[in-house]
C-alpha positions as CSV (number, residue, x, y, z in Angstrom):
1,M,55.5,7.9,-19.6
2,S,53.7,4.9,-21.2
3,F,55.5,4.1,-24.4
4,P,53.2,3.0,-27.3
5,F,55.7,0.6,-29.0
6,K,56.5,-2.9,-27.7
7,T,57.3,-4.9,-30.8
8,I,59.8,-3.3,-33.2
9,A,60.7,-4.6,-36.7
10,L,64.0,-4.1,-38.3
11,I,64.1,-4.0,-42.1
12,G,67.4,-3.5,-44.1
13,K,68.4,-3.1,-47.7
14,H,68.8,-6.8,-48.1
15,Q,70.9,-6.6,-51.3
16,N,73.7,-5.0,-49.2
17,P,75.5,-7.5,-46.9
18,E,77.1,-4.5,-45.1
19,I,73.7,-4.0,-43.4
20,V,74.2,-7.0,-41.1
21,T,76.5,-5.4,-38.5
22,P,74.4,-2.2,-37.9
23,I,71.1,-4.2,-37.9
24,L,72.5,-6.7,-35.4
25,N,73.8,-3.8,-33.2
26,L,70.4,-2.2,-33.3
27,A,68.7,-5.5,-32.5
28,E,70.9,-6.1,-29.5
29,Y,70.3,-2.6,-28.3
30,L,66.5,-3.0,-28.5
31,T,66.6,-6.4,-26.9
32,Q,68.5,-5.0,-23.9
33,R,65.8,-2.4,-23.6
34,N,63.2,-5.3,-23.4
35,F,61.6,-4.7,-26.8
36,E,60.5,-7.7,-28.9
37,V,62.5,-7.6,-32.1
38,L,61.3,-8.8,-35.4
39,V,63.5,-8.9,-38.6
40,D,62.5,-8.9,-42.2
41,H,63.1,-12.4,-43.6
42,L,65.2,-11.1,-46.5
43,T,67.4,-9.1,-44.2
44,A,67.6,-12.1,-41.8
45,S,68.9,-14.3,-44.6
46,H,72.3,-12.7,-44.1
47,F,72.4,-13.6,-40.4
48,S,74.4,-16.6,-39.2
49,S,71.9,-17.4,-36.4
50,D,68.1,-17.3,-35.9
51,T,68.1,-15.3,-32.6
52,Y,65.4,-13.0,-33.9
53,R,62.1,-13.9,-35.5
54,A,62.2,-13.5,-39.3
55,L,58.9,-12.5,-40.9
56,T,57.7,-11.2,-44.3
57,I,56.9,-7.5,-44.7
58,E,53.1,-8.4,-44.6
59,E,53.6,-10.3,-41.4
60,I,55.5,-7.4,-39.9
61,G,52.6,-5.2,-40.8
62,Q,50.3,-7.4,-38.8
63,Q,52.5,-7.8,-35.7
64,A,54.9,-4.8,-35.3
65,D,54.1,-1.6,-33.5
66,L,57.0,0.2,-35.2
67,A,59.4,-0.5,-38.1
68,V,62.9,0.8,-38.4
69,V,64.1,0.8,-42.0
70,M,67.8,0.9,-42.7
71,G,69.2,1.6,-46.1
72,G,68.3,4.6,-48.3
73,D,65.3,6.4,-49.6
74,G,64.7,3.7,-52.2
75,T,64.4,1.1,-49.5
76,M,62.0,3.3,-47.6
77,L,59.8,3.8,-50.7
78,N,59.4,0.0,-51.1
79,I,58.6,-0.7,-47.5
80,A,56.3,2.3,-47.0
81,R,54.0,1.3,-49.8
82,I,53.4,-2.1,-48.2
83,L,53.2,-1.0,-44.5
84,A,50.9,2.0,-45.2
85,S,47.9,-0.3,-45.3
86,Y,48.8,-1.6,-41.8
87,D,49.4,2.0,-40.4
88,V,52.8,0.9,-38.9
89,P,54.9,4.0,-38.1
90,L,58.4,4.1,-39.8
91,I,61.8,5.4,-38.8
92,G,64.4,5.7,-41.5
93,I,68.1,5.2,-41.0
94,N,70.5,6.0,-43.8
95,Q,73.8,4.2,-44.2
96,G,75.4,7.0,-46.1
97,R,74.3,10.5,-46.8
98,L,71.1,11.6,-45.0
99,G,68.1,11.1,-47.3
100,F,64.8,12.9,-47.6
101,L,63.0,10.0,-46.0
102,T,65.8,8.2,-44.1
103,D,67.0,11.1,-42.0
104,L,68.8,9.3,-39.2
105,S,72.5,8.4,-39.4
106,T,73.9,5.0,-38.5
107,D,76.7,6.9,-36.7
108,T,74.3,8.4,-34.2
109,M,71.3,6.1,-34.5
110,L,71.5,4.6,-31.0
111,E,71.6,8.0,-29.3
112,T,68.8,9.4,-31.4
113,L,66.6,6.3,-31.1
114,D,67.2,6.3,-27.3
115,E,65.6,9.8,-27.2
116,M,62.8,8.7,-29.6
117,L,62.0,5.6,-27.6
118,E,61.5,7.9,-24.6
119,G,58.9,9.8,-26.6
120,Q,60.9,12.6,-28.0
121,Y,59.8,12.4,-31.6
122,T,57.5,14.1,-34.1
123,T,55.0,12.3,-36.3
124,E,53.9,13.2,-39.8
125,R,51.6,11.5,-42.3
126,R,52.3,11.5,-46.0
127,M,50.0,10.7,-48.8
128,L,50.3,7.9,-51.4
129,L,49.0,7.7,-55.0
130,Y,47.0,4.8,-56.4
131,A,47.4,4.2,-60.2
132,E,45.3,2.1,-62.5
133,V,45.7,1.3,-66.1
134,L,42.4,0.7,-68.0
135,R,42.3,-1.1,-71.3
136,N,38.9,-1.3,-72.9
137,E,37.6,0.0,-69.5
138,E,39.0,-3.0,-67.7
139,C,41.7,-2.6,-65.0
140,I,44.8,-4.6,-66.2
141,Y,47.4,-3.0,-63.8
142,S,47.4,-1.2,-60.5
143,A,50.1,0.0,-58.1
144,L,50.8,2.4,-55.2
145,A,53.4,5.2,-55.4
146,F,54.9,7.1,-52.5
147,N,56.9,9.5,-54.8
148,D,55.3,9.6,-58.2
149,V,53.5,7.9,-61.0
150,V,55.4,8.6,-64.3
151,L,54.2,8.2,-67.9
152,Y,57.4,8.0,-69.9
153,R,58.4,7.2,-73.5
154,G,61.0,4.6,-72.5
155,M,63.6,3.9,-75.2
156,S,61.5,5.4,-77.9
157,S,63.0,8.5,-79.7
158,G,59.6,10.0,-80.3
159,M,57.4,12.1,-78.0
160,I,54.3,10.8,-76.4
161,E,50.9,12.3,-77.3
162,F,48.3,12.2,-74.6
163,E,45.3,14.0,-73.2
164,V,44.8,15.0,-69.5
165,K,41.5,15.2,-67.7
166,I,40.9,16.2,-64.0
167,N,37.7,15.0,-62.4
168,H,36.5,14.1,-65.9
169,E,37.0,17.6,-67.1
170,Y,39.3,18.1,-70.2
171,V,42.4,20.0,-69.3
172,N,44.8,19.8,-72.2
173,K,46.6,17.7,-74.9
174,L,50.4,17.4,-74.7
175,R,53.3,16.2,-76.8
176,A,56.1,15.5,-74.4
177,D,58.7,12.9,-73.2
178,G,56.3,12.1,-70.4
179,L,54.2,13.3,-67.4
180,I,55.1,13.1,-63.7
181,M,52.2,12.9,-61.2
182,A,53.9,13.5,-57.9
183,T,53.0,13.6,-54.2
184,P,54.6,16.3,-52.0
185,T,57.1,13.6,-51.0
186,G,58.0,13.1,-54.6
187,S,58.2,16.8,-55.3
188,T,61.9,16.7,-54.4
189,A,62.6,13.7,-56.7
190,Y,62.1,13.4,-60.5
191,A,59.5,16.2,-60.5
192,L,62.0,18.7,-59.1
193,S,64.6,17.9,-61.8
194,S,61.8,18.5,-64.4
195,G,61.0,21.9,-63.1
196,G,58.2,21.1,-60.7
197,P,57.5,23.0,-57.5
198,I,58.6,21.8,-54.0
199,L,55.5,21.0,-51.9
200,H,55.7,20.7,-48.1
201,P,55.1,17.1,-47.1
202,S,52.3,18.0,-44.8
203,L,50.1,19.0,-47.8
204,D,47.8,16.6,-49.6
205,L,48.3,17.8,-53.2
206,I,49.2,16.2,-56.5
207,S,51.6,18.0,-58.9
208,L,51.4,17.3,-62.6
209,V,54.8,18.0,-64.2
210,P,55.3,17.6,-68.0
211,V,58.7,16.1,-69.0
212,C,60.3,18.1,-71.8
213,P,57.0,19.3,-73.4
214,H,56.9,20.3,-77.0
215,T,55.1,23.5,-76.2
216,L,56.8,25.6,-73.6
217,S,53.4,26.9,-72.3
218,N,52.7,23.5,-70.9
219,R,53.7,24.2,-67.3
220,P,53.4,22.2,-64.0
221,I,50.0,22.5,-62.2
222,V,49.0,21.5,-58.7
223,V,45.6,19.9,-57.9
224,G,43.9,19.1,-54.7
225,P,43.7,15.8,-52.8
226,D,40.3,14.8,-54.2
227,A,41.4,15.2,-57.8
228,C,41.1,12.2,-60.1
229,V,43.7,12.5,-62.9
230,E,43.0,10.8,-66.1
231,V,45.6,10.4,-68.8
232,H,44.4,9.2,-72.2
233,L,47.2,7.8,-74.3
234,H,47.2,8.6,-78.1
235,S,50.7,7.6,-79.0
236,S,51.7,4.3,-80.6
237,S,55.3,4.6,-79.4
238,V,56.8,2.4,-76.7
239,V,55.3,3.9,-73.5
240,R,55.6,2.8,-69.9
241,I,54.1,3.8,-66.6
242,H,56.5,3.8,-63.7
243,C,55.6,3.9,-60.0
244,D,58.4,5.1,-57.8
245,S,60.8,3.9,-60.5
246,H,60.4,0.4,-58.9
247,T,57.5,-1.1,-60.8
248,Y,56.5,-0.5,-64.4
249,F,54.0,-1.6,-67.0
250,D,54.1,-1.3,-70.8
251,L,51.2,0.6,-72.3
252,E,49.4,0.3,-75.5
253,Q,47.7,2.9,-77.7
254,T,44.3,4.1,-76.3
255,D,45.2,2.9,-72.7
256,K,43.9,5.1,-69.9
257,I,45.7,5.8,-66.7
258,I,43.8,6.8,-63.6
259,V,45.7,8.4,-60.7
260,Q,44.2,9.5,-57.4
261,R,45.1,9.7,-53.7
262,F,45.2,6.4,-51.8
263,P,43.0,6.5,-48.7
264,K,45.8,5.2,-46.4
265,T,48.9,7.3,-45.5
266,V,52.5,6.6,-44.6
267,R,53.3,7.5,-40.9
268,L,56.9,8.7,-40.5
269,L,58.6,9.4,-37.2
270,H,61.4,11.9,-36.8
271,S,63.6,13.0,-34.0
272,A,62.3,15.9,-32.0
273,N,64.7,18.4,-33.5
274,H,64.0,17.4,-37.1
275,S,63.5,20.3,-39.5
276,Y,62.2,19.8,-43.0
277,Y,63.7,23.2,-44.1
278,R,67.1,22.4,-42.6
279,M,67.0,19.1,-44.6
280,L,66.2,21.0,-47.8
281,R,69.1,23.4,-47.2
282,E,71.5,20.5,-46.7
283,K,70.3,18.3,-49.5
284,L,69.9,21.1,-52.1
285,G,72.9,23.3,-51.1
286,W,70.9,26.3,-50.1
287,S,73.3,27.4,-47.4
288,E,75.8,29.2,-49.7
289,F,75.4,32.3,-51.9
290,P,75.6,31.5,-55.6
């Protein structure tokens, strides 16, 4: 069969020097199979030679047909947000325990990739969120989120007071420690620990999950892919907006947060025998009776 990938980029968790050996093993394997290999420049900084072309993530987005991300789910979150705009498919390899996004193991990666490079893989597209902070109706901050956009009280001991609108229609006012606006991918992250529902990643939905609300009737709700969520801040406490727990911005009283689906998606590739439900059983311990 005609294989669609010719140039493959390797991206590792560059803060971890232990990534060098498996990345080089993978690079050698791909080179022997006549693929052109690119390496993220931060990952390549740990190498002792310049055998492989080192590029920025943005340059990889412009030149690679496929990106293999080695590290953990946090590494994948960072890379996916950037490469989504280039529609580069991603394969995740986890160094330790299998993750929700990095579902291949370094122990079996060559065997699994051998099958995937022969066309035995499945493809799924996952949605992203785009968040903006408006101050006096001017955008002063924006970011993408693969997991979630979180309004949180930070180090303050008091609750946040805020108002929620969906598609400009008033929904409710809340006093809470925060609000999580999560994608289906993020439904198994912070939102899950706060009592939110698990959403299948094939869905285009946004879940709104209050964090420790003052009124117990404030429950999570799920809205459609075309929803525009507005959060109007009324609290003067120290409040932050977090995107995937990687970027944050300090808010001021009367700031407005706008969250909606980003038009681009993340394209993930899995092995042919990948099962989302099996992964849930393994990660959440559903295989045993309580």
